Structures are given as structure tokens and as C-alpha cells.
C-alpha positions in Angstrom: 24.8 17.7 11.6 28.4 15.6 10.1 27.0 12.7 7.3 29.3 9.3 6.5 29.5 9.4 2.7 27.4 7.8 0.9 28.9 3.9 -0.3 28.1 4.4 -4.0 30.0 8.2 -4.0 32.8 6.7 -2.3 32.6 3.9 -4.6 32.6 6.3 -7.9 35.5 8.1 -6.1 37.4 4.8 -5.5 36.7 4.2 -9.7 37.4 8.0 -11.0 40.5 7.7 -12.5 40.3 4.3 -14.2 39.0 3.2 -17.7 37.7 0.7 -18.0 38.5 -2.1 -20.3 36.1 -1.5 -23.3 36.2 -5.1 -25.0 33.4 -6.0 -22.2 30.3 -4.4 -21.9 29.6 -2.9 -18.6 27.9 -4.5 -15.6 27.0 -3.3 -12.1 26.0 -5.3 -9.7 26.9 -2.9 -6.5 22.6 -1.6 -5.8 20.2 -3.4 -4.8 17.7 -2.7 -7.3 16.1 -5.4 -9.2 16.3 -6.0 -12.6 13.3 -7.6 -13.7 10.2 -6.1 -14.6 7.5 -5.1 -12.3 4.2 -7.4 -13.2 1.7 -6.4 -15.4 -0.9 -6.5 -13.5 0.9 -4.6 -10.7 1.4 -1.7 -13.9 -1.9 -2.4 -14.9 -3.8 -1.6 -11.2 -0.9 1.7 -11.1 -2.7 2.9 -15.0 -6.4 2.2 -13.7 -6.2 4.1 -10.5 -4.0 6.7 -12.4 -7.3 9.1 -12.1 -7.0 8.9 -8.2 -4.4 11.6 -8.4 -7.0 14.4 -8.2 -7.2 13.7 -4.4 -5.3 13.6 -0.9 -3.6 10.3 0.1 -4.5 9.8 4.1 -1.2 9.7 5.7 -2.4 6.7 7.7 -2.9 4.8 4.5 -6.4 3.9 2.7 -8.4 1.1 4.1 -7.3 -1.4 1.2 -3.8 -0.6 1.2 -3.7 -1.7 4.8 -5.7 -4.8 4.7 -3.7 -6.2 2.1 -0.3 -6.0 4.2 -2.2 -7.7 6.5 -3.4 -10.1 4.6 0.3 -10.4 3.5 1.1 -11.0 7.2 -2.1 -13.4 7.7 -0.3 -15.6 4.4 3.1 -15.6 4.8 3.7 -15.7 8.7 0.4 -16.7 9.8 -0.5 -14.2 12.2 -3.1 -12.3 12.5 -2.6 -8.8 12.9 -5.2 -5.7 14.3 -5.3 -2.7 12.4 -3.5 -0.7 15.0 -0.5 -3.0 14.6 0.3 -1.6 11.2 1.3 1.8 9.7 2.2 2.2 5.9 4.7 3.6 5.1 6.4 5.1 1.7 9.0 2.5 1.2 11.2 1.4 4.2 14.0 4.3 4.2 11.8 7.1 5.4 10.7 5.3 8.2 14.6 4.7 8.4 15.6 7.9 9.0 13.0 9.5 11.2 11.3 6.4 13.5 15.1 7.1 15.8 14.5 10.6 15.4 10.7 10.3 16.9 11.3 7.8 19.5 14.5 9.5 20.7 14.1 12.4 20.8 13.0 13.4 24.1 15.7 11.6 25.8 18.9 12.6 27.3 21.7 10.4 25.3 20.6 8.3 23.8 22.2 5.3 22.6 21.5 3.2 19.1 22.4 -0.4 18.5 22.1 -2.1 15.0 24.2 -4.8 13.1 27.8 -4.0 11.0 28.4 -4.1 8.2 24.5 -2.0 7.6 22.1 -0.3 5.6 24.0 3.2 5.9 20.2 4.9 7.0 20.5 2.9 10.3 23.6 5.3 10.6 22.6 8.4 9.2 19.6 8.5 11.3 22.3 7.4 14.5 23.3 10.7 13.5 20.5 12.7 13.1 19.3 11.6 16.6 21.9 13.2 18.5 22.5 9.3 19.6 25.6 7.2 20.6 26.0 3.9 18.7 26.5 -0.2 19.5 28.0 -1.4 16.8 26.6 -4.9 16.2 29.8 -7.0 14.3 28.7 -9.3 11.8 31.9 -11.1 11.1 33.2 -14.7 9.7 34.4 -16.1 12.9 30.5 -15.4 14.6 29.1 -16.4 11.1 27.7 -13.8 10.7 25.4 -12.9 13.6 25.6 -10.6 16.6 27.2 -11.5 19.4 25.3 -10.6 22.6 26.4 -9.1 25.7 23.9 -8.2 28.3 25.3 -5.1 29.7 26.1 -3.2 26.8 22.9 -3.9 25.4 21.2 -2.6 28.4 22.0 0.7 28.1 20.2 0.9 24.4 16.9 3.0 23.8 16.9 1.1 20.1 18.4 -1.7 18.9 18.1 -2.4 14.5 18.6 -6.2 13.5 18.1 -7.0 9.9 17.7 -10.9 8.9 17.6 -12.0 6.0 21.0 -9.4 6.2 22.2 -6.8 4.1 24.9 -7.5 2.8 25.9 -10.4 4.6 23.4 -12.4 3.5 22.8 -14.5 6.9 19.6 -15.2 8.2 18.8 -15.7 12.2 16.7 -18.7 12.6 13.7 -18.4 15.3 14.9 -19.3 18.4 17.9 -16.5 18.5 15.1 -13.7 17.3 13.5 -14.7 20.5 16.3 -14.8 22.5 16.5 -11.0 21.1 12.9 -10.6 22.1 12.7 -11.4 25.7 16.4 -8.9 25.8 13.8 -6.0 24.0 11.8 -7.1 27.1 14.4 -7.4 30.6 16.0 -4.1 29.6 13.1 -2.6 28.1 15.0 -1.0 24.6 12.6 -1.4 21.4 13.7 -3.9 18.9 13.5 -3.2 15.3 13.7 -5.9 12.2 14.8 -5.1 9.2 12.6 -7.8 7.2 12.6 -6.5 3.2 14.4 -9.3 2.2 11.9 -11.6 4.1 10.3 -13.3 0.8 14.2 -13.4 -1.2 14.9 -17.0 -0.1 16.2 -20.4 -1.5 14.6 -22.9 0.5 12.8 -22.4 3.6 10.8 -19.3 4.4 13.2 -16.7 7.2 11.0 -16.3 10.0 9.5 -12.9 11.4 10.4 -11.3 14.4 6.6 -11.0 15.6 6.7 -14.9 15.1 9.7 -15.1 17.8 7.6 -12.6 19.9 4.7 -15.1 20.5 7.5 -17.8 21.3 8.5 -15.4 24.0 4.9 -15.4 25.0 4.5 -11.6 24.0 1.7 -11.7 21.9 1.1 -8.1 22.1 4.5 -7.1 20.5 5.6 -4.9 23.4 8.9 -3.2 22.2 8.8 -5.0 18.9 8.7 -3.9 15.7 9.3 -5.3 12.0 9.5 -3.6 8.6 9.1 -5.0 5.0 8.4 -3.6 1.3 7.3 -4.8 -2.3 10.7 -3.1 -3.6 12.7 -6.6 -3.3 9.9 -9.3 -3.6 7.7 -7.8 -6.3 10.4 -5.9 -8.2 8.6 -2.3 -7.9 11.3 -0.7 -5.6 9.8 2.9 -7.8 6.1 1.7 -5.9 7.5 2.8 -2.1 5.3 0.7 -0.6 6.5 -0.5 2.7 4.9 -1.2 6.2 6.0 -0.8 9.9 4.2 -3.6 12.2 4.5 -4.8 16.1 3.3 -2.4 19.0 0.5 -0.6 18.3 1.4 1.4 21.8 4.3 2.7 19.7 2.5 3.0 16.4 -0.3 4.9 17.5 2.1 7.9 18.9 4.5 7.2 15.7 1.0 7.9 13.5 0.5 11.6 15.1 3.7 12.7 14.1 4.2 11.2 10.6 0.2 13.7 10.0 3.5 16.6 10.4 6.4 14.5 8.1 4.4 14.9 4.9 5.0 11.4 3.8 1.7 10.2 2.9 2.0 7.8 -0.6 -0.3 8.6 -3.2 -3.4 7.1 -3.8 -2.7 5.9 -7.3 0.7 4.4 -5.6 -1.6 2.7 -2.0 -3.9 0.9 -4.8 -1.5 -0.7 -6.7 1.0 -1.8 -3.4 -2.4 -2.9 -2.4 -2.3 -5.4 -5.4 1.1 -6.1 -4.6 0.4 -7.3 -1.4 -2.2 -9.4 -1.9 -0.8 -11.3 -4.7 1.6 -14.3 -3.9 2.0 -16.5 -7.1 3.9 -13.2 -8.4 6.6 -13.9 -5.9 7.5 -17.2 -6.3 9.0 -16.5 -10.0 11.0 -13.8 -8.6 12.6 -16.4 -6.3 13.3 -19.2 -8.7 15.3 -16.3 -10.7 17.5 -15.7 -7.8 17.8 -18.9 -6.6 19.3 -19.7 -10.4 21.9 -16.6 -10.0 22.9 -18.5 -6.6 23.7 -21.7 -8.2 25.5 -19.8 -11.8 27.4 -18.2 -8.6 27.6 -21.6 -6.6 29.3 -23.7 -9.5 31.5 -20.7 -10.6 32.8 -19.0 -7.4 32.5 -22.1 -4.7 30.6 -20.2 -2.5 27.5 -21.7 -0.3 24.1 -20.7 -1.7 22.6 -17.7 0.6 19.8 -18.9 2.1 18.1 -15.0 1.5 18.4 -12.4 -0.2 20.3 -11.8 -3.6 23.6 -10.9 -2.4 26.9 -12.9 -2.5 29.2 -11.6 0.7 32.5 -12.5 -1.3 35.6 -12.8 0.1 38.6 -11.5 -2.1 41.8 -10.4 0.0 42.1 -6.9 -0.6 38.4 -5.6 -0.9 39.3 -2.4 -2.8 42.2 -3.2 -4.8 40.0 -6.3 -6.3 37.1 -3.8 -7.1 39.1 -1.4 -8.8 40.8 -4.2 -10.9 37.9 -6.1 -10.9 36.4 -2.4 -12.9 40.1 -1.8 -15.0 40.0 -4.7 -16.7 37.0 -7.1 -17.1 34.2 -3.9 -16.8 32.1 -4.6 -13.5 31.3 -3.1 -10.8 31.4 -3.8 -7.5 30.6 -2.4 -3.9 33.5 -3.1 -1.5 32.7 -4.3 1.9 34.5 -2.3 3.9 32.3 0.7 2.5 29.4 -0.4 4.3 30.9 -1.2 7.4 32.9 0.6 10.6 35.7 -0.2 12.4 37.3 -2.2 10.7 34.1 -4.4 9.6 33.8 -5.7 5.6 37.4 -5.8 5.1 38.4 -8.6 2.8 34.4 -8.7 1.3 33.1 -7.5 -2.0 29.1 -7.6 -2.3 27.2 -8.7 -5.4 23.6 -8.3 -6.0 22.9 -11.0 -8.7 19.6 -9.0 -9.1 20.6 -9.5 -13.1 19.0 -12.0 -15.4 20.5 -15.3 -15.8 22.6 -14.8 -19.4 24.1 -11.2 -16.9 24.8 -12.9 -14.1 26.5 -15.9 -16.1 29.0 -13.3 -17.4 30.0 -11.3 -14.6 30.3 -14.4 -12.5 33.2 -15.6 -14.8 34.4 -12.7 -15.0 34.7 -12.1 -11.2 36.3 -15.5 -11.3 38.6 -14.6 -13.7 39.7 -11.6 -11.5 40.0 -13.4 -8.2 42.1 -16.7 -10.4 44.6 -13.3 -11.5 44.9 -12.3 -8.0 45.6 -15.9 -6.1 
């Protein structure tokens, strides 16, 4: 297998010979890792359950964790999931990599489609699965929402959407999601939405693909799956708690596969994650912090405030030259959009992860503004 170089490795190569301006303290806005402290009730739960390290964890997850995840879905999306319709995962990255291999292993010439630009794991999974790839381009011209071309989709086995979107911060409405569900049923492909940013929104809560499935008169979620994680919503990426929910027929077989994978979450982490999933108040505070950062970006950069995520997809012209100059003159790191896309998608943009507090975000955005003014 030949995997592509990860975007952050490409960035290191791009900047390796540049000495940044020591006049400025370094600011890194490249990775989508929240820089806020994990809430105290979550860290306390970890300490309180440390003694459970003496026991082997179940691959299927403890009942307390599964119920907490179902509670989240009940509270947030007003959907009552059966226990067979949800599987805890070790974050979502491991699922995104191993699920396509599970799903496509027995198919001749499998086909995957996913949004472009994309989270690199989608591509890695396609390579590991030996799948052909259809890129669903997200561009300024289409409002960063994939156009539907039915003849191409008809040949797909797995389609991965990612809304709210990383890196473009675009949001897909319920009506459009419902159209995608109907296509999944019509052409019998598995449709997965990566919903890891569903809880980081500025005003209106983004919909879930499972809500769209119900709207499409598919209440059993046939061919439909969603994933989510506490990493962003709870500022707890190290907790590695995620889930996949939807079609119980698929999940039943996938659960059997997972017993061989060996990715069960340790019991202290499961109990801690249950506490995080069961609480919604702490998420409100994080949303306000990200909203404040967006307002700062809007005031200084003139960008539209995104509906969700904590990313700014900033149009800068030559994104490689901008990234190098911003680092050299102002000691700020951002990620070139072309490192996140294929077939020319992402060129002309940089991704800015506004994951710092308002003070640091203000300083970073001021430096970005100065760099943009110099390059006009």
C-alpha cells in the first residue's frame, strides 16, 4: 500500500528552511485540537474510575456508556435509538479507517466517494480497501456542498459526507440530506455522515443524517450511518470516545468484526466518556468561546461567520506562498488548503483552526490580516 503524506508532514517540509520572526510568539492554528481545559467533572470521573484498570473492557462498550450515547442522541436530535443501533468506538478515526475495509473486503472493484477537500483518513481507508475513489468536490462555486451526479453515485458502495464540514465549515440542511438518503436507498450504497462538528455551531443546531433518514421515510436507517465524538464538543480529544449509529443490520456484522480488531476502550475511559456524553451544559460554554473567535475573525478579516465548526476557510490567493510568509514574518502556522484536497481542490485557501482563547485568537487574526494586506 502506498499512502499519501499526511498534511502536517507536508507543512513541516514546506516550512523546514524558514526561520520565523522571533519578534512574535509562535501561534499554531493548524490542527483541530481544542486548546481549552477539559471540564473538571470529566477529569474527576477519570480519577474516580481509575481502579477499573484491573478489568478487561468489552469491545461492545459498557451499558452505562451505550446508554449515555443514546441519551445524547435523544436530547440533541430527538431520536430514540435502540441499543442495537449504536456501537461505541475508540474515537472516530479508527472507525473511519477500518469500517471501509470491513464493508468492502468481499467486493470486486469497490467504489468509495467522499467530500473533497477531506479528512485524510477517508483517503487512507480507500487505499487500504483497494477502492476506486469518486471525489465530491466542495468549491466556492457550489457553496462547498457536493453536486449530485446520479450516474456516478450509482456505482458507489460507500459514500462519506462530512457536515458540518472540515475544512470548509459548510453545513448541509435537512432537505438536502434527505435527498442524499433517498439516493442511498435508490442505488443501494451505504451513506455515512461524519458529524464530529455537529455540536460546535453558532446559532442553529445542524441536523443529523439520521433525522434526514426519518424524513425520507426510512425510520430503520437502512443503508444510513452517522459518527460522532466527544473530542470537539467536550474539549476531550484524548478521551477517544466516539460512536457509530444507524443501520443495525450493518452494525451487527461490524460488531463481530470489531471483536478481532482489538480497539476496546479502557473501562476508566468508558465511564468518564459516559459522564461527558450525559452532560450538555458544558458544551454551551465551549460554543460561546468559538462564536467569540468567529466574531473577531469577522470584524478583522471580513469573513462571514460560519454556521458551525471552529474553522475559517480563508481565500488568500497563492496558499503556499501565504503560508510561508505568514510563518516567516509573523510566526503563525496555518494549513494550506491544497494539502487537504485533490485534483486542484483547496488551492487558493488556507484552513485556520480557531481553537485558542479569544486573546490568542485576536493576536493571530491581527497578524493574518497584516500578512494579507502585504500580499494584496
